[in-house]
Gaussian input, Z-matrix of N, CA and C with variables (Angstrom, degrees):
# hf/3-21g

backbone

0 1
 N
 C     1     B1
 C     2     B2     1     A1
 N     3     B3     2     A2     1     D1
 C     4     B4     3     A3     2     D2
 C     5     B5     4     A4     3     D3
 N     6     B6     5     A5     4     D4
 C     7     B7     6     A6     5     D5
 C     8     B8     7     A7     6     D6
 N     9     B9     8     A8     7     D7
 C    10    B10     9     A9     8     D8
 C    11    B11    10    A10     9     D9
 N    12    B12    11    A11    10    D10
 C    13    B13    12    A12    11    D11
 C    14    B14    13    A13    12    D12
 N    15    B15    14    A14    13    D13
 C    16    B16    15    A15    14    D14
 C    17    B17    16    A16    15    D15
 N    18    B18    17    A17    16    D16
 C    19    B19    18    A18    17    D17
 C    20    B20    19    A19    18    D18
 N    21    B21    20    A20    19    D19
 C    22    B22    21    A21    20    D20
 C    23    B23    22    A22    21    D21
 N    24    B24    23    A23    22    D22
 C    25    B25    24    A24    23    D23
 C    26    B26    25    A25    24    D24
 N    27    B27    26    A26    25    D25
 C    28    B28    27    A27    26    D26
 C    29    B29    28    A28    27    D27
 N    30    B30    29    A29    28    D28
 C    31    B31    30    A30    29    D29
 C    32    B32    31    A31    30    D30
 N    33    B33    32    A32    31    D31
 C    34    B34    33    A33    32    D32
 C    35    B35    34    A34    33    D33
 N    36    B36    35    A35    34    D34
 C    37    B37    36    A36    35    D35
 C    38    B38    37    A37    36    D36
 N    39    B39    38    A38    37    D37
 C    40    B40    39    A39    38    D38
 C    41    B41    40    A40    39    D39
 N    42    B42    41    A41    40    D40
 C    43    B43    42    A42    41    D41
 C    44    B44    43    A43    42    D42
 N    45    B45    44    A44    43    D43
 C    46    B46    45    A45    44    D44
 C    47    B47    46    A46    45    D45
 N    48    B48    47    A47    46    D46
 C    49    B49    48    A48    47    D47
 C    50    B50    49    A49    48    D48
 N    51    B51    50    A50    49    D49
 C    52    B52    51    A51    50    D50
 C    53    B53    52    A52    51    D51
 N    54    B54    53    A53    52    D52
 C    55    B55    54    A54    53    D53
 C    56    B56    55    A55    54    D54
 N    57    B57    56    A56    55    D55
 C    58    B58    57    A57    56    D56
 C    59    B59    58    A58    57    D57
 N    60    B60    59    A59    58    D58
 C    61    B61    60    A60    59    D59
 C    62    B62    61    A61    60    D60
 N    63    B63    62    A62    61    D61
 C    64    B64    63    A63    62    D62
 C    65    B65    64    A64    63    D63
 N    66    B66    65    A65    64    D64
 C    67    B67    66    A66    65    D65
 C    68    B68    67    A67    66    D66
 N    69    B69    68    A68    67    D67
 C    70    B70    69    A69    68    D68
 C    71    B71    70    A70    69    D69
 N    72    B72    71    A71    70    D70
 C    73    B73    72    A72    71    D71
 C    74    B74    73    A73    72    D72
 N    75    B75    74    A74    73    D73
 C    76    B76    75    A75    74    D74
 C    77    B77    76    A76    75    D75
 N    78    B78    77    A77    76    D76
 C    79    B79    78    A78    77    D77
 C    80    B80    79    A79    78    D78
 N    81    B81    80    A80    79    D79
 C    82    B82    81    A81    80    D80
 C    83    B83    82    A82    81    D81
 N    84    B84    83    A83    82    D82
 C    85    B85    84    A84    83    D83
 C    86    B86    85    A85    84    D84
 N    87    B87    86    A86    85    D85
 C    88    B88    87    A87    86    D86
 C    89    B89    88    A88    87    D87
 N    90    B90    89    A89    88    D88
 C    91    B91    90    A90    89    D89
 C    92    B92    91    A91    90    D90
 N    93    B93    92    A92    91    D91
 C    94    B94    93    A93    92    D92
 C    95    B95    94    A94    93    D93
 N    96    B96    95    A95    94    D94
 C    97    B97    96    A96    95    D95
 C    98    B98    97    A97    96    D96
 N    99    B99    98    A98    97    D97
 C   100   B100    99    A99    98    D98
 C   101   B101   100   A100    99    D99
 N   102   B102   101   A101   100   D100
 C   103   B103   102   A102   101   D101
 C   104   B104   103   A103   102   D102
 N   105   B105   104   A104   103   D103
 C   106   B106   105   A105   104   D104
 C   107   B107   106   A106   105   D105
 N   108   B108   107   A107   106   D106
 C   109   B109   108   A108   107   D107
 C   110   B110   109   A109   108   D108
 N   111   B111   110   A110   109   D109
 C   112   B112   111   A111   110   D110
 C   113   B113   112   A112   111   D111
 N   114   B114   113   A113   112   D112
 C   115   B115   114   A114   113   D113
 C   116   B116   115   A115   114   D114
 N   117   B117   116   A116   115   D115
 C   118   B118   117   A117   116   D116
 C   119   B119   118   A118   117   D117
 N   120   B120   119   A119   118   D118
 C   121   B121   120   A120   119   D119
 C   122   B122   121   A121   120   D120
 N   123   B123   122   A122   121   D121
 C   124   B124   123   A123   122   D122
 C   125   B125   124   A124   123   D123
 N   126   B126   125   A125   124   D124
 C   127   B127   126   A126   125   D125
 C   128   B128   127   A127   126   D126
 N   129   B129   128   A128   127   D127
 C   130   B130   129   A129   128   D128
 C   131   B131   130   A130   129   D129
 N   132   B132   131   A131   130   D130
 C   133   B133   132   A132   131   D131
 C   134   B134   133   A133   132   D132
 N   135   B135   134   A134   133   D133
 C   136   B136   135   A135   134   D134
 C   137   B137   136   A136   135   D135
 N   138   B138   137   A137   136   D136
 C   139   B139   138   A138   137   D137
 C   140   B140   139   A139   138   D138
 N   141   B141   140   A140   139   D139
 C   142   B142   141   A141   140   D140
 C   143   B143   142   A142   141   D141
 N   144   B144   143   A143   142   D142
 C   145   B145   144   A144   143   D143
 C   146   B146   145   A145   144   D144
 N   147   B147   146   A146   145   D145
 C   148   B148   147   A147   146   D146
 C   149   B149   148   A148   147   D147
 N   150   B150   149   A149   148   D148
 C   151   B151   150   A150   149   D149
 C   152   B152   151   A151   150   D150
 N   153   B153   152   A152   151   D151
 C   154   B154   153   A153   152   D152
 C   155   B155   154   A154   153   D153
 N   156   B156   155   A155   154   D154
 C   157   B157   156   A156   155   D155
 C   158   B158   157   A157   156   D156
 N   159   B159   158   A158   157   D157
 C   160   B160   159   A159   158   D158
 C   161   B161   160   A160   159   D159
 N   162   B162   161   A161   160   D160
 C   163   B163   162   A162   161   D161
 C   164   B164   163   A163   162   D162
 N   165   B165   164   A164   163   D163
 C   166   B166   165   A165   164   D164
 C   167   B167   166   A166   165   D165
 N   168   B168   167   A167   166   D166
 C   169   B169   168   A168   167   D167
 C   170   B170   169   A169   168   D168
 N   171   B171   170   A170   169   D169
 C   172   B172   171   A171   170   D170
 C   173   B173   172   A172   171   D171
 N   174   B174   173   A173   172   D172
 C   175   B175   174   A174   173   D173
 C   176   B176   175   A175   174   D174
 N   177   B177   176   A176   175   D175
 C   178   B178   177   A177   176   D176
 C   179   B179   178   A178   177   D177
 N   180   B180   179   A179   178   D178
 C   181   B181   180   A180   179   D179
 C   182   B182   181   A181   180   D180
 N   183   B183   182   A182   181   D181
 C   184   B184   183   A183   182   D182
 C   185   B185   184   A184   183   D183
 N   186   B186   185   A185   184   D184
 C   187   B187   186   A186   185   D185
 C   188   B188   187   A187   186   D186
 N   189   B189   188   A188   187   D187
 C   190   B190   189   A189   188   D188
 C   191   B191   190   A190   189   D189
 N   192   B192   191   A191   190   D190
 C   193   B193   192   A192   191   D191
 C   194   B194   193   A193   192   D192
 N   195   B195   194   A194   193   D193
 C   196   B196   195   A195   194   D194
 C   197   B197   196   A196   195   D195
 N   198   B198   197   A197   196   D196
 C   199   B199   198   A198   197   D197
 C   200   B200   199   A199   198   D198
 N   201   B201   200   A200   199   D199
 C   202   B202   201   A201   200   D200
 C   203   B203   202   A202   201   D201
 N   204   B204   203   A203   202   D202
 C   205   B205   204   A204   203   D203
 C   206   B206   205   A205   204   D204
 N   207   B207   206   A206   205   D205
 C   208   B208   207   A207   206   D206
 C   209   B209   208   A208   207   D207
 N   210   B210   209   A209   208   D208
 C   211   B211   210   A210   209   D209
 C   212   B212   211   A211   210   D210
 N   213   B213   212   A212   211   D211
 C   214   B214   213   A213   212   D212
 C   215   B215   214   A214   213   D213
 N   216   B216   215   A215   214   D214
 C   217   B217   216   A216   215   D215
 C   218   B218   217   A217   216   D216
 N   219   B219   218   A218   217   D217
 C   220   B220   219   A219   218   D218
 C   221   B221   220   A220   219   D219
 N   222   B222   221   A221   220   D220
 C   223   B223   222   A222   221   D221
 C   224   B224   223   A223   222   D222
 N   225   B225   224   A224   223   D223
 C   226   B226   225   A225   224   D224
 C   227   B227   226   A226   225   D225
 N   228   B228   227   A227   226   D226
 C   229   B229   228   A228   227   D227
 C   230   B230   229   A229   228   D228
 N   231   B231   230   A230   229   D229
 C   232   B232   231   A231   230   D230
 C   233   B233   232   A232   231   D231
 N   234   B234   233   A233   232   D232
 C   235   B235   234   A234   233   D233
 C   236   B236   235   A235   234   D234
 N   237   B237   236   A236   235   D235
 C   238   B238   237   A237   236   D236
 C   239   B239   238   A238   237   D237
 N   240   B240   239   A239   238   D238
 C   241   B241   240   A240   239   D239
 C   242   B242   241   A241   240   D240
 N   243   B243   242   A242   241   D241
 C   244   B244   243   A243   242   D242
 C   245   B245   244   A244   243   D243
 N   246   B246   245   A245   244   D244
 C   247   B247   246   A246   245   D245
 C   248   B248   247   A247   246   D246
 N   249   B249   248   A248   247   D247
 C   250   B250   249   A249   248   D248
 C   251   B251   250   A250   249   D249
 N   252   B252   251   A251   250   D250
 C   253   B253   252   A252   251   D251
 C   254   B254   253   A253   252   D252
 N   255   B255   254   A254   253   D253
 C   256   B256   255   A255   254   D254
 C   257   B257   256   A256   255   D255
 N   258   B258   257   A257   256   D256
 C   259   B259   258   A258   257   D257
 C   260   B260   259   A259   258   D258
 N   261   B261   260   A260   259   D259
 C   262   B262   261   A261   260   D260
 C   263   B263   262   A262   261   D261
 N   264   B264   263   A263   262   D262
 C   265   B265   264   A264   263   D263
 C   266   B266   265   A265   264   D264
 N   267   B267   266   A266   265   D265
 C   268   B268   267   A267   266   D266
 C   269   B269   268   A268   267   D267

   B1=1.5887
   B2=1.5666
   B3=1.4075
   B4=1.4901
   B5=1.4494
   B6=1.2801
   B7=1.5186
   B8=1.5745
   B9=1.3317
   B10=1.3860
   B11=1.5047
   B12=1.3939
   B13=1.4641
   B14=1.4485
   B15=1.3606
   B16=1.4357
   B17=1.5589
   B18=1.3710
   B19=1.4945
   B20=1.6050
   B21=1.3206
   B22=1.4645
   B23=1.5289
   B24=1.2732
   B25=1.5793
   B26=1.5708
   B27=1.2919
   B28=1.3886
   B29=1.5961
   B30=1.2518
   B31=1.5255
   B32=1.4555
   B33=1.4285
   B34=1.4361
   B35=1.4969
   B36=1.3429
   B37=1.4352
   B38=1.4912
   B39=1.3566
   B40=1.5650
   B41=1.5456
   B42=1.2377
   B43=1.5072
   B44=1.5219
   B45=1.2610
   B46=1.5723
   B47=1.5043
   B48=1.3459
   B49=1.3921
   B50=1.5786
   B51=1.3356
   B52=1.5260
   B53=1.5572
   B54=1.3879
   B55=1.4036
   B56=1.4680
   B57=1.4043
   B58=1.3848
   B59=1.6177
   B60=1.2972
   B61=1.4978
   B62=1.4534
   B63=1.2968
   B64=1.4708
   B65=1.5976
   B66=1.3508
   B67=1.4834
   B68=1.5090
   B69=1.3137
   B70=1.3358
   B71=1.5186
   B72=1.3223
   B73=1.5197
   B74=1.5224
   B75=1.4392
   B76=1.4138
   B77=1.4827
   B78=1.2148
   B79=1.5045
   B80=1.4740
   B81=1.4117
   B82=1.4073
   B83=1.4984
   B84=1.2158
   B85=1.6087
   B86=1.5579
   B87=1.3272
   B88=1.4852
   B89=1.4870
   B90=1.3901
   B91=1.4385
   B92=1.6442
   B93=1.1245
   B94=1.4951
   B95=1.6761
   B96=1.3186
   B97=1.4155
   B98=1.4978
   B99=1.2669
   B100=1.4637
   B101=1.6576
   B102=1.2301
   B103=1.5172
   B104=1.5395
   B105=1.4794
   B106=1.4317
   B107=1.5144
   B108=1.2688
   B109=1.4366
   B110=1.5664
   B111=1.3622
   B112=1.5138
   B113=1.3911
   B114=1.3338
   B115=1.5003
   B116=1.4741
   B117=1.3824
   B118=1.4836
   B119=1.5845
   B120=1.3280
   B121=1.5452
   B122=1.4213
   B123=1.2413
   B124=1.4915
   B125=1.5178
   B126=1.3758
   B127=1.4804
   B128=1.4985
   B129=1.2375
   B130=1.4154
   B131=1.5381
   B132=1.4111
   B133=1.4115
   B134=1.5917
   B135=1.3738
   B136=1.4743
   B137=1.4991
   B138=1.3097
   B139=1.3612
   B140=1.4655
   B141=1.3853
   B142=1.4766
   B143=1.4942
   B144=1.3858
   B145=1.4225
   B146=1.4075
   B147=1.4353
   B148=1.5383
   B149=1.5654
   B150=1.3047
   B151=1.3644
   B152=1.5229
   B153=1.3778
   B154=1.5013
   B155=1.5328
   B156=1.3422
   B157=1.3722
   B158=1.6140
   B159=1.2866
   B160=1.4849
   B161=1.5936
   B162=1.3634
   B163=1.4024
   B164=1.5404
   B165=1.3551
   B166=1.3941
   B167=1.5193
   B168=1.3280
   B169=1.3679
   B170=1.5782
   B171=1.1561
   B172=1.5058
   B173=1.5903
   B174=1.2784
   B175=1.4139
   B176=1.5633
   B177=1.3307
   B178=1.4632
   B179=1.5887
   B180=1.2069
   B181=1.4178
   B182=1.5603
   B183=1.3716
   B184=1.4320
   B185=1.5136
   B186=1.2461
   B187=1.3861
   B188=1.4573
   B189=1.5056
   B190=1.4657
   B191=1.5336
   B192=1.4851
   B193=1.4820
   B194=1.5212
   B195=1.3448
   B196=1.5903
   B197=1.5245
   B198=1.2563
   B199=1.5468
   B200=1.6038
   B201=1.2722
   B202=1.4232
   B203=1.5977
   B204=1.2936
   B205=1.4838
   B206=1.5848
   B207=1.2748
   B208=1.4045
   B209=1.4490
   B210=1.4055
   B211=1.4265
   B212=1.4803
   B213=1.3660
   B214=1.4212
   B215=1.6221
   B216=1.2407
   B217=1.5540
   B218=1.4900
   B219=1.2430
   B220=1.5795
   B221=1.4530
   B222=1.2690
   B223=1.5438
   B224=1.4919
   B225=1.3380
   B226=1.4270
   B227=1.5150
   B228=1.2656
   B229=1.4782
   B230=1.5276
   B231=1.3145
   B232=1.3844
   B233=1.6342
   B234=1.2403
   B235=1.4487
   B236=1.4744
   B237=1.3569
   B238=1.4493
   B239=1.5676
   B240=1.2930
   B241=1.4358
   B242=1.4640
   B243=1.3407
   B244=1.4394
   B245=1.5130
   B246=1.3822
   B247=1.4105
   B248=1.5313
   B249=1.2503
   B250=1.4543
   B251=1.5283
   B252=1.4730
   B253=1.5474
   B254=1.5096
   B255=1.2918
   B256=1.4860
   B257=1.4634
   B258=1.4848
   B259=1.4519
   B260=1.5751
   B261=1.3309
   B262=1.5197
   B263=1.4775
   B264=1.3383
   B265=1.5562
   B266=1.4004
   B267=1.3597
   B268=1.5381
   B269=1.5391
   A1=105.43
   A2=115.75
   A3=114.90
   A4=112.33
   A5=110.49
   A6=117.51
   A7=107.22
   A8=119.72
   A9=123.82
   A10=109.49
   A11=120.66
   A12=121.69
   A13=111.00
   A14=114.81
   A15=122.68
   A16=110.92
   A17=119.92
   A18=122.56
   A19=103.13
   A20=119.48
   A21=119.25
   A22=114.45
   A23=108.87
   A24=121.14
   A25=106.96
   A26=119.17
   A27=122.24
   A28=109.86
   A29=115.95
   A30=122.68
   A31=109.48
   A32=121.56
   A33=121.88
   A34=112.01
   A35=114.74
   A36=114.84
   A37=108.93
   A38=116.39
   A39=115.65
   A40=105.63
   A41=123.08
   A42=121.45
   A43=111.62
   A44=115.13
   A45=113.12
   A46=114.62
   A47=117.01
   A48=117.04
   A49=108.02
   A50=113.14
   A51=118.66
   A52=111.51
   A53=113.26
   A54=113.55
   A55=121.58
   A56=116.73
   A57=120.25
   A58=109.88
   A59=116.40
   A60=118.89
   A61=105.90
   A62=113.64
   A63=121.17
   A64=105.79
   A65=110.97
   A66=117.72
   A67=109.88
   A68=120.76
   A69=129.40
   A70=110.65
   A71=119.51
   A72=119.00
   A73=106.17
   A74=110.95
   A75=120.63
   A76=111.71
   A77=114.32
   A78=122.89
   A79=110.00
   A80=118.97
   A81=115.78
   A82=122.46
   A83=112.26
   A84=111.87
   A85=109.72
   A86=113.40
   A87=124.63
   A88=104.42
   A89=120.94
   A90=122.44
   A91=114.64
   A92=116.81
   A93=118.16
   A94=116.72
   A95=107.15
   A96=114.68
   A97=112.32
   A98=122.04
   A99=127.11
   A100=103.01
   A101=114.70
   A102=121.02
   A103=111.59
   A104=115.67
   A105=120.45
   A106=110.02
   A107=116.27
   A108=126.10
   A109=105.06
   A110=117.83
   A111=127.04
   A112=109.86
   A113=116.88
   A114=127.75
   A115=106.14
   A116=116.26
   A117=124.69
   A118=110.35
   A119=116.32
   A120=116.24
   A121=107.94
   A122=122.98
   A123=117.66
   A124=110.48
   A125=121.85
   A126=125.72
   A127=114.94
   A128=124.45
   A129=122.70
   A130=116.14
   A131=117.43
   A132=124.95
   A133=111.65
   A134=115.91
   A135=124.22
   A136=114.69
   A137=120.29
   A138=124.17
   A139=112.11
   A140=118.16
   A141=117.85
   A142=107.40
   A143=113.14
   A144=124.55
   A145=113.30
   A146=111.46
   A147=112.75
   A148=103.79
   A149=115.56
   A150=119.96
   A151=104.39
   A152=110.03
   A153=115.33
   A154=110.82
   A155=115.51
   A156=121.14
   A157=106.70
   A158=119.04
   A159=124.18
   A160=101.88
   A161=111.05
   A162=117.42
   A163=116.02
   A164=118.12
   A165=118.46
   A166=115.25
   A167=115.81
   A168=130.45
   A169=116.47
   A170=122.08
   A171=122.97
   A172=108.58
   A173=118.82
   A174=127.48
   A175=112.50
   A176=107.52
   A177=116.41
   A178=110.48
   A179=119.70
   A180=125.89
   A181=106.58
   A182=113.65
   A183=120.67
   A184=108.58
   A185=117.96
   A186=127.34
   A187=112.29
   A188=110.45
   A189=122.96
   A190=100.20
   A191=109.66
   A192=114.05
   A193=114.29
   A194=115.18
   A195=113.37
   A196=108.34
   A197=118.50
   A198=117.80
   A199=110.52
   A200=117.48
   A201=124.20
   A202=112.44
   A203=114.96
   A204=125.57
   A205=101.81
   A206=126.02
   A207=124.99
   A208=112.20
   A209=115.15
   A210=119.72
   A211=114.96
   A212=115.49
   A213=122.16
   A214=109.76
   A215=117.06
   A216=118.60
   A217=109.94
   A218=121.52
   A219=121.28
   A220=109.09
   A221=119.44
   A222=126.77
   A223=114.59
   A224=118.36
   A225=123.58
   A226=108.82
   A227=121.79
   A228=122.72
   A229=108.12
   A230=125.29
   A231=125.75
   A232=112.12
   A233=120.63
   A234=123.07
   A235=114.84
   A236=115.84
   A237=119.26
   A238=109.15
   A239=118.58
   A240=124.43
   A241=107.20
   A242=116.63
   A243=120.63
   A244=115.97
   A245=117.34
   A246=117.18
   A247=108.91
   A248=125.13
   A249=121.54
   A250=115.16
   A251=109.30
   A252=114.48
   A253=104.42
   A254=125.88
   A255=128.44
   A256=112.99
   A257=113.39
   A258=116.78
   A259=105.72
   A260=114.96
   A261=118.36
   A262=108.03
   A263=107.67
   A264=118.17
   A265=107.57
   A266=114.97
   A267=120.89
   A268=109.54
   D1=124.40
   D2=176.82
   D3=-75.38
   D4=153.10
   D5=-175.99
   D6=-116.11
   D7=149.84
   D8=-177.93
   D9=-77.53
   D10=130.30
   D11=-176.18
   D12=-66.66
   D13=139.01
   D14=174.67
   D15=-65.45
   D16=165.19
   D17=178.99
   D18=-63.42
   D19=-41.31
   D20=179.70
   D21=-54.96
   D22=-44.74
   D23=178.77
   D24=-62.86
   D25=-47.06
   D26=-178.90
   D27=-59.68
   D28=-38.79
   D29=-172.28
   D30=-88.91
   D31=-2.21
   D32=-177.10
   D33=61.75
   D34=53.19
   D35=176.74
   D36=-98.84
   D37=120.07
   D38=-170.38
   D39=-119.41
   D40=20.31
   D41=-172.81
   D42=-69.41
   D43=-10.23
   D44=173.51
   D45=-97.11
   D46=7.76
   D47=-179.20
   D48=-79.79
   D49=146.10
   D50=-177.21
   D51=-53.00
   D52=137.09
   D53=-177.30
   D54=-65.03
   D55=-6.14
   D56=179.06
   D57=-88.48
   D58=-13.16
   D59=179.12
   D60=-88.34
   D61=128.52
   D62=-176.53
   D63=-113.42
   D64=141.49
   D65=173.45
   D66=-110.39
   D67=143.16
   D68=172.95
   D69=-150.04
   D70=174.40
   D71=168.89
   D72=-131.61
   D73=167.22
   D74=174.18
   D75=-92.39
   D76=-14.93
   D77=-177.93
   D78=-97.60
   D79=58.09
   D80=-176.26
   D81=-73.68
   D82=-7.14
   D83=175.84
   D84=-125.42
   D85=37.66
   D86=178.36
   D87=-68.92
   D88=119.93
   D89=172.74
   D90=-71.85
   D91=-13.07
   D92=175.12
   D93=-65.87
   D94=-17.80
   D95=178.17
   D96=-89.38
   D97=6.54
   D98=173.25
   D99=-56.85
   D100=128.97
   D101=175.59
   D102=93.90
   D103=-15.20
   D104=177.24
   D105=-108.35
   D106=-51.90
   D107=-168.76
   D108=-112.16
   D109=-45.28
   D110=-177.67
   D111=-102.81
   D112=150.20
   D113=174.83
   D114=-79.75
   D115=121.40
   D116=177.52
   D117=-51.87
   D118=-50.02
   D119=-172.91
   D120=-70.98
   D121=-19.10
   D122=-170.43
   D123=-86.02
   D124=-30.09
   D125=-175.69
   D126=-118.14
   D127=-7.39
   D128=-170.31
   D129=-61.04
   D130=-22.79
   D131=-179.38
   D132=-97.73
   D133=-0.48
   D134=-179.14
   D135=-107.75
   D136=-0.47
   D137=-172.48
   D138=-68.44
   D139=129.45
   D140=174.78
   D141=-102.84
   D142=142.17
   D143=178.31
   D144=-109.86
   D145=130.63
   D146=179.19
   D147=-132.59
   D148=143.89
   D149=-177.11
   D150=-110.53
   D151=137.23
   D152=178.41
   D153=-129.70
   D154=148.11
   D155=-174.69
   D156=-110.53
   D157=132.17
   D158=176.08
   D159=-131.79
   D160=109.64
   D161=-172.08
   D162=60.08
   D163=-121.80
   D164=175.72
   D165=-101.39
   D166=12.43
   D167=-178.24
   D168=-104.69
   D169=143.17
   D170=179.00
   D171=-127.44
   D172=150.63
   D173=171.23
   D174=-148.50
   D175=152.37
   D176=-176.07
   D177=-101.03
   D178=132.62
   D179=179.68
   D180=-111.27
   D181=129.23
   D182=176.13
   D183=-103.45
   D184=134.60
   D185=-176.12
   D186=-137.84
   D187=134.80
   D188=-172.55
   D189=-84.40
   D190=162.03
   D191=174.24
   D192=-70.45
   D193=167.37
   D194=-175.97
   D195=-67.80
   D196=-21.33
   D197=-177.87
   D198=-64.06
   D199=-16.34
   D200=-178.83
   D201=-65.05
   D202=-20.20
   D203=-179.13
   D204=-57.12
   D205=-38.82
   D206=-178.12
   D207=-52.40
   D208=-46.26
   D209=179.81
   D210=-72.87
   D211=-36.31
   D212=176.95
   D213=-58.22
   D214=-42.87
   D215=-179.06
   D216=-72.67
   D217=-4.19
   D218=172.80
   D219=-85.48
   D220=-12.03
   D221=175.46
   D222=-111.56
   D223=-29.16
   D224=-171.69
   D225=-127.80
   D226=133.83
   D227=176.59
   D228=-88.61
   D229=-7.54
   D230=-162.91
   D231=-140.29
   D232=138.23
   D233=-179.58
   D234=-135.32
   D235=117.79
   D236=179.51
   D237=-73.33
   D238=133.63
   D239=171.82
   D240=-102.02
   D241=81.70
   D242=-176.21
   D243=-74.77
   D244=-24.84
   D245=-171.77
   D246=-68.31
   D247=-16.43
   D248=178.39
   D249=-66.11
   D250=-14.81
   D251=174.85
   D252=-64.05
   D253=-37.93
   D254=-171.58
   D255=-83.40
   D256=-35.10
   D257=-177.45
   D258=-160.86
   D259=144.61
   D260=-178.31
   D261=-67.41
   D262=161.21
   D263=172.93
   D264=-71.59
   D265=145.48
   D266=-178.56
   D267=-85.82

């Protein structure tokens, strides 16, 4: 049976999580986090846009500059480096 999420769960409050559990993301430069993780004023003029095609549809990906990682690590202690799955580090 499904339960109704609490207010803390809806607001993603994880302060009661055990200190040995670390949270991080693989989408470290995701422009959709501007205003939540990243400062809007700091990066809005440095966003790179890339268009991708999947089948007969296309979408635009917005990516922040590598310097945004400084702000990322103010929120998360861990970063997944997922691209090594597709090709090894140089």
